[in-house]
TIMI-942000 format. One line per 8 residues: number of its first residue (from 1); their letters; for each residue z, y, x of C-alpha. Coordinates in steps of 0.05 Angstrom, whole numbers. Layout:
REM TIMI-942000
NUM> A> Z,Y,X  ...
***
This chain:
REM TIMI-942000
1> XXXXXXXX> 545,-627,-519  610,-591,-510  621,-532,-461  643,-576,-403  580,-619,-411  535,-553,-405  575,-533,-341  563,-602,-315
9> XXXXXXXX> 492,-596,-327  488,-528,-299  522,-555,-232  472,-617,-235  409,-568,-238  437,-523,-181  445,-592,-142  370,-605,-158
17> XXXXXXXX> 351,-537,-133  391,-547,-66  351,-617,-56  286,-582,-74  299,-525,-22  318,-575,31  249,-609,18  215,-546,19
25> XXXXXXXX> 249,-525,85  229,-592,116  156,-587,94  155,-516,128  185,-539,190  137,-595,197  76,-551,196  37,-550,263
33> XXXXXXXX> 55,-491,315  26,-494,385  12,-422,404  63,-407,459  60,-332,449  74,-338,374  132,-384,388  159,-335,441
41> XXXXXXXX> 157,-276,390  182,-316,334  243,-335,378  256,-258,388  251,-244,317  298,-305,295  349,-287,351  349,-212,328
49> XXXXXXXX> 358,-230,256  413,-277,271  449,-230,314  445,-171,263  465,-215,208  524,-245,249  546,-172,270  538,-147,198
57> XXXXXXXX> 580,-206,168  639,-201,218  644,-127,199  641,-143,124  691,-198,132  742,-147,154  723,-104,92  730,-167,49
65> XXXXXXXX> 794,-188,76  825,-116,63  794,-114,-9  822,-183,-19  892,-163,0  888,-104,-51  861,-151,-103  920,-199,-95
73> XXXXXXXX> 971,-142,-97  940,-101,-157  898,-145,-199  888,-164,-254  958,-132,-254  1010,-115,-200  1034,-181,-171  1110,-158,-180
81> XXXXXXXX> 1101,-146,-256  1057,-204,-277  1042,-276,-262  1026,-285,-182  980,-343,-196  929,-297,-229  927,-249,-173  916,-305,-125
89> XXXXXXXX> 859,-334,-167  829,-268,-170  832,-254,-94  800,-324,-81  745,-315,-132  728,-250,-99  726,-282,-31  683,-338,-61
97> XXXXXXXX> 634,-287,-84  628,-258,-15  619,-328,17  566,-353,-32  527,-292,-22  528,-292,52  512,-366,55  449,-353,14
105> XXXXXXXX> 425,-299,57  436,-337,119  391,-397,94  340,-349,71  337,-317,142  337,-379,177  275,-407,137  240,-340,139
113> XXXXXXXX> 240,-334,211  211,-404,219  159,-397,163  129,-331,196  100,-369,256  79,-427,212  42,-380,167  7,-346,222
121> XXXXXXXX> -19,-411,255  -39,-438,187  -83,-382,176  -132,-418,233  -140,-471,180  -157,-421,123  -122,-380,74  -99,-434,25
129> XXXXXXXX> -52,-474,75  -30,-404,104  -10,-378,34  23,-446,19  68,-439,83  87,-368,65  104,-380,-7  143,-444,3
137> XXXXXXXX> 183,-410,62  198,-355,8  215,-406,-44  270,-437,-1  309,-370,-11  294,-371,-85  319,-436,-96  382,-426,-54
145> XXXXXXXX> 401,-358,-83  397,-378,-156  422,-449,-142  485,-419,-108  496,-363,-164  491,-417,-221  539,-466,-181  586,-406,-166
153> XXXXXXXX> 595,-381,-237  601,-455,-268  652,-477,-215  694,-413,-220  694,-416,-297  709,-490,-297  764,-486,-252  797,-426,-281
161> XXXXXXXX> 773,-416,-352  784,-341,-340  730,-289,-348  766,-241,-311  766,-285,-248  690,-290,-258  687,-214,-254  724,-220,-186
169> XXXXXXXX> 672,-272,-162  618,-223,-185  653,-163,-153  652,-204,-85  576,-217,-90  566,-147,-113  604,-113,-56  572,-160,-3
177> XXXXXXXX> 503,-145,-33  514,-71,-32  527,-68,42  480,-124,59  423,-88,20  441,-21,50  454,-47,119  391,-87,121
185> XXXXXXXX> 352,-31,89  376,21,142  357,-31,201  286,-42,174  266,27,162  298,55,224  251,3,261  191,14,214
193> XXXXXXXX> 190,91,216  203,95,292  148,43,307  98,81,261  112,154,287  108,133,362  54,80,348  5,101,298
201> XXXXXXXX> 14,176,294  27,190,365  -12,138,406  -60,110,356  -43,41,372  -44,-16,316  13,-27,275  36,-95,308
209> XXXXXXXX> 15,-76,382  61,-112,429  66,-49,476  109,-13,425  183,-29,442  203,-22,364  154,-79,343  204,-137,345
217> XXXXXXXX> 255,-99,314  206,-77,258  192,-150,245  267,-168,247  278,-111,198  229,-146,149  273,-207,148  342,-171,145
225> XXXXXXXX> 322,-123,95  274,-159,46  299,-230,54  374,-227,61  383,-159,28  339,-169,-35  366,-242,-38  438,-213,-37
233> XXXXXXXX> 415,-158,-90  386,-208,-142  443,-260,-129  489,-203,-150  447,-187,-214  444,-259,-232  518,-272,-225  533,-203,-257
241> XXXXXXXX> 488,-217,-316  523,-284,-331  593,-258,-317  581,-203,-369  553,-249,-422  610,-299,-411  663,-243,-416  634,-225,-486
249> XXXXXXXX> 614,-296,-505  683,-324,-494  715,-265,-532  670,-283,-591  685,-357,-585  762,-342,-586  750,-305,-650  710,-359,-679
257> XXXXXXXX> 747,-417,-652  686,-450,-620  649,-449,-552  580,-439,-573  565,-372,-542  591,-388,-471  554,-456,-474  487,-413,-488
265> XXXXXXXX> 500,-375,-425  501,-438,-383  445,-471,-421  398,-413,-412  417,-405,-337  403,-475,-320  337,-478,-362  315,-409,-321
273> XXXXXXXX> 331,-447,-252  293,-508,-275  233,-467,-298  232,-433,-234  235,-503,-197  173,-526,-241  137,-462,-228  146,-461,-150
281> XXXXXXXX> 126,-535,-147  60,-520,-186  45,-457,-145  -25,-469,-118  -83,-427,-94  -159,-445,-93  -193,-448,-21  -224,-379,-32
289> XXXXXXXX> -172,-356,-84  -137,-290,-90  -62,-293,-62  -40,-238,-114  -69,-274,-172  -38,-342,-145  32,-309,-141  27,-274,-210
297> XXXXXXXX> 3,-334,-247  61,-377,-219  112,-322,-250  72,-324,-315  73,-401,-317  151,-396,-303  161,-346,-358  126,-392,-410
305> XXXXXXXX> 161,-455,-387  229,-416,-397  213,-392,-465  188,-462,-490  250,-498,-460  300,-451,-487  268,-450,-556  274,-526,-552
313> XXXXXXXX> 345,-521,-530  361,-473,-590  335,-522,-638  364,-580,-606  439,-551,-596  434,-513,-663  444,-446,-625  433,-377,-657
321> XXXXXXXX> 359,-358,-661  374,-287,-660  404,-292,-594  350,-331,-567  306,-270,-594  348,-225,-553  342,-271,-490  262,-271,-505
329> XXXXXXXX> 254,-198,-511  291,-188,-442  244,-238,-410  182,-200,-438  206,-133,-419  217,-160,-350  147,-181,-342  120,-113,-371
337> XXXXXXXX> 162,-73,-324  129,-114,-268  55,-103,-294  73,-24,-301  98,-27,-229  39,-63,-208  -8,-7,-237  24,46,-198
345> XXXXXXXX> 30,11,-132  -30,-39,-132  -85,-14,-83  -138,-35,-136  -109,18,-185  -123,92,-197  -57,122,-172  -64,93,-101
353> XXXXXXXX> -138,114,-97  -120,186,-121  -63,188,-68  -111,163,-15  -163,215,-37  -106,268,-32  -90,249,40  -156,277,60
361> XXXXXXXX> -127,345,53  -67,334,92  7,302,85  29,354,40  -16,332,-18  -1,257,1  74,274,-10  65,312,-74
369> XXXXXXXX> 16,256,-107  66,202,-92  127,244,-117  88,256,-181  61,187,-194  133,161,-179  163,203,-228  111,183,-281
377> XXXXXXXX> 120,113,-267  195,116,-288  173,131,-364  150,62,-385  202,24,-346  262,65,-372  233,64,-443  222,-15,-436
385> XXXXXXXX> 296,-22,-415  319,21,-472  276,-18,-525  299,-80,-498  374,-58,-507  359,-30,-576  320,-90,-602  368,-143,-579
393> XXXXXXXX> 426,-99,-604  395,-94,-672  374,-163,-673  445,-193,-662  484,-139,-698  482,-179,-770  515,-236,-735  580,-197,-738
401> XXXXXXXX> 627,-152,-697  615,-160,-621  551,-195,-626  507,-133,-614  531,-124,-546  532,-197,-532  455,-195,-554  441,-146,-493
409> XXXXXXXX> 478,-187,-446  436,-246,-463  375,-201,-460  394,-189,-388  409,-263,-377  338,-272,-405  304,-222,-360  340,-256,-299
417> XXXXXXXX> 319,-322,-321  259,-331,-274  294,-295,-216  284,-360,-175  208,-347,-178  221,-273,-168  260,-282,-104  204,-334,-78
425> XXXXXXXX> 153,-283,-88  196,-225,-57  214,-273,6  140,-289,13  126,-213,28  161,-203,94  144,-275,120  69,-259,112
433> XXXXXXXX> 80,-189,140  111,-220,201  55,-272,203  3,-214,209  38,-185,267  47,-253,302  -26,-266,288  -43,-203,324
441> XXXXXXXX> 5,-213,384  -17,-286,392  -91,-265,398  -112,-311,339  -177,-272,325  -210,-230,274  -220,-283,220  -147,-298,219
449> XXXXXXXX> -125,-225,222  -168,-221,155  -131,-274,121  -63,-249,142  -82,-181,120  -103,-211,51  -34,-247,46  2,-184,73
457> XXXXXXXX> -34,-140,18  -11,-189,-33  59,-188,-8  64,-114,-13  38,-115,-82  81,-168,-107  139,-139,-66  134,-72,-107
465> XXXXXXXX> 128,-109,-170  196,-149,-157  232,-86,-136  212,-59,-209  234,-124,-239  301,-117,-199  316,-49,-221  296,-67,-295
473> XXXXXXXX> 345,-128,-293  396,-87,-261  386,-39,-320  398,-87,-373  455,-123,-332  495,-56,-326  488,-40,-399  517,-107,-410
481> XXXXXXXX> 570,-92,-355  588,-32,-398  598,-81,-458  642,-123,-414  682,-61,-391  695,-43,-465  714,-116,-480  762,-115,-421
489> XXXXXXXX> 795,-52,-450  807,-80,-514  833,-145,-485  884,-98,-447  903,-58,-508  917,-122,-546  957,-157,-486  1001,-93,-480
497> XXXXXXXX> 1011,-82,-554  991,-12,-544  987,31,-605  922,57,-596  854,45,-629  804,-7,-597  739,26,-562  676,18,-594
505> XXXXXXXX> 637,68,-557  642,136,-519  634,206,-553  595,251,-502  624,311,-539  693,288,-515  709,333,-450  737,267,-418
513> XXXXXXXX> 675,229,-426  632,288,-408  668,300,-344  660,228,-326  586,227,-345  571,290,-296  606,255,-235  572,190,-251
521> XXXXXXXX> 502,222,-253  518,254,-187  535,192,-150  467,154,-142  438,221,-113  492,228,-59  492,150,-48  419,156,-33
529> XXXXXXXX> 422,217,7  473,183,55  428,123,64  369,163,78  404,208,128  431,146,160  355,121,172  339,188,194
537> XXXXXXXX> 393,193,247  382,126,268  307,128,273  312,194,315  355,153,365  299,94,367  242,146,375  279,171,440
545> XXXXXXXX> 285,104,467  215,90,454  192,150,488  237,132,548  205,65,554  136,95,551  153,148,603  193,103,653
553> XXXXXXXX> 159,31,649  98,34,692  38,3,657  70,-1,587  27,51,551  -37,29,587  -20,-47,563  -23,-75,637
561> XXXXXXXX> -18,-153,639  50,-176,649  87,-109,627  135,-122,570  178,-73,534  251,-77,529  246,-100,459  326,-115,456
569> XXXXXXXX> 345,-43,468  310,-21,400  344,-81,367  412,-59,387  400,11,366  374,-10,295  437,-59,294  490,-11,313
577> XXXXXXXX> 468,47,272  456,6,208  529,-24,217  559,47,229  521,78,168  526,25,118  605,28,101  609,105,81
585> XXXXXXXX> 558,103,26  587,44,-12  659,64,0  641,135,-33  618,102,-96  679,56,-102  728,116,-85  693,162,-138
593> XXXXXXXX> 704,107,-191  777,99,-177  787,178,-175  754,188,-240  793,132,-274  859,159,-248  843,227,-272  811,215,-339
601> XXXXXXXX> 827,142,-355  780,94,-394  745,148,-432  723,183,-369  703,120,-333  661,105,-394  627,174,-385  621,157,-311
609> XXXXXXXX> 588,88,-320  539,116,-370  517,174,-325  518,128,-266  469,79,-302  419,136,-330  410,172,-264  414,108,-225
617> XXXXXXXX> 359,72,-261  314,137,-254  323,146,-180  317,72,-165  253,64,-204  226,132,-178  237,117,-104  219,41,-109
625> XXXXXXXX> 149,58,-141  134,123,-102  147,83,-38  104,28,-57  48,72,-77  52,108,-8  55,43,27  -8,13,-4
633> XXXXXXXX> -43,82,-3  -39,75,72  -61,8,74  -124,26,26  -142,82,76  -135,30,134  -183,-18,101  -240,30,109
641> XXXXXXXX> -233,78,53  -226,158,51  -244,157,129  -209,94,150  -164,88,214  -158,146,257  -179,195,206  -137,258,184
649> XXXXXXXX> -128,224,117  -101,161,155  -51,204,194  -28,236,127  -25,170,91  23,145,151  67,202,141  70,190,67
657> XXXXXXXX> 88,117,83  141,142,132  172,180,77  170,126,26  196,74,74  273,91,61  256,102,-9  229,35,-27
665> XXXXXXXX> 269,-8,20  336,29,31  359,77,-19  315,55,-80  338,-21,-86  412,-9,-62  421,36,-126  416,-26,-168
673> XXXXXXXX> 473,-56,-130  514,9,-130  508,13,-206  533,-61,-213  589,-48,-160  621,11,-197  613,-24,-267  653,-89,-237
681> XXXXXXXX> 704,-41,-206  714,-6,-275  722,-74,-312  771,-102,-259  812,-38,-260  807,-25,-337  882,-44,-347  907,4,-296
689> XXXXXXX> 859,57,-318  887,50,-390  958,59,-368  953,104,-308  914,174,-313  927,246,-307  891,272,-368
***
């Protein structure tokens, strides 16, 4: 089979994924729903999520339009000095990345806001049907995101045959993902923090008490942050990993006169999606089973299917076994990072128990425990990413020049091969979280609440694991992107006939490189601070609004029948604040990359990317894991341990969870996309940085 055959096969598998997603969507919609109160609240959530997403996309469309004009004028080279067709292709590819990513997020939100009510009512029939409704709702997002990513990459490369256009498509996906994740994260944590501080801490009322004006905004936030936002994040990582691998694979194929390396990328990508389809279709849970085990076993089954099928394809099509080994190493490390994350965030493990115990002595010790375990959790994940990069590099190095970095890129493709299952698990989390709130507001009884609590606990655990997986995948992807940057620079040197040596690496003793490294290491910290401050400012505004409603609406605080809070006011505050806060942080990262490049050239940018990757991965892992630890410590106390609900330990644990909220759901996961965005900006601007710089 030639390269065109593999691209056609990839498109066919993507179409199968869309058909499967449509069947899952139809199955979820057909599940019975009769509770009028649940339908009423579900409608609020659907309308709130749709309103936010539409508002956000309108703002981002303006940004994308301006960026597309700049790309048209300057990339891959100034339009007045090169071939205008290349600039037009690049601009269209960039817009295509935006549109594909937005489409996947829109579909995910649509099904998630239907599946939450279906999951709540299915719990009246038992945990098994409720689990299936939540999981299949999440799987629609998984199939749509990965199918769209594979289809987009295959179509862009098939039409253009140009890897630089692929980087433009990837940049479109990344820029939308950066703002979607940041905006969704600010929205969801604004509402979550405000609801917790006014409800649990001040009034001692339950988490999803309908008296709280922020409760609907909180449920909306779960969807725009953890469904649309995380979907855009992993869409971006999947596209970026395939694009980086294709950039290096095509460069190697051009030297050898074949197409084998590019074909492997499409073959392995298609098999990964096919394995996820099989894994989702086989997902089941016993009548009295454990939902966490059901989710994890589906992931392991998908992993095994992928490993077997890619080995078979390698033998059938005579691919290079060393490259298959690199892909398998990436996949294995991804699973290990997930297991490590599970240890530090699962409420059945020692770190959560010890943090809950520390909460008995007050919030200061809660914070210190969470911070400490969060930092410790970074070590195995970073070492795992490093080992994966090292092993795949050494494994493929004997194949010839350029294959070592290509091996790292294929390890990233391998780690992201089961991303369809990962997104399905991740989107399951906010669906069952909403279902728990709807069950309480619909007064479905204690037995239903126990079932939805069990599903929600599994969702929190698996969500923490998927965040760790996403950070690990982003780590390998951006290392591959660094290789793609080197390839783009060397290609520009050859095209322009410049009398300078090709780049093989970056010497940190070179002051240009070291300057870039220091600036790059600072960017994730500043980026995180800007997002967290955005959550802080927005949450303060919402707390004031909640106080106003409790003080001015007669009978609201007491819960008198017929008295309903003004939910829309809190949704409006969360939406306006998120849109206002999301742009500056993303622009700061992009502008910093351009400034460093035009000051120090490609050497400074190489250092900048290296510093950004190392500092970014450390902060992302720390914040995601510490936040998940605090969240599950709070839930562990609420389940009756260390004093239970209403105790001093509970109040301290709620404060820890409040601190951890913007860590794990806003700044932490957004850093993944920030690293990818600056890597793509560097690759796209490489020829300009090569020829225009001050030093």
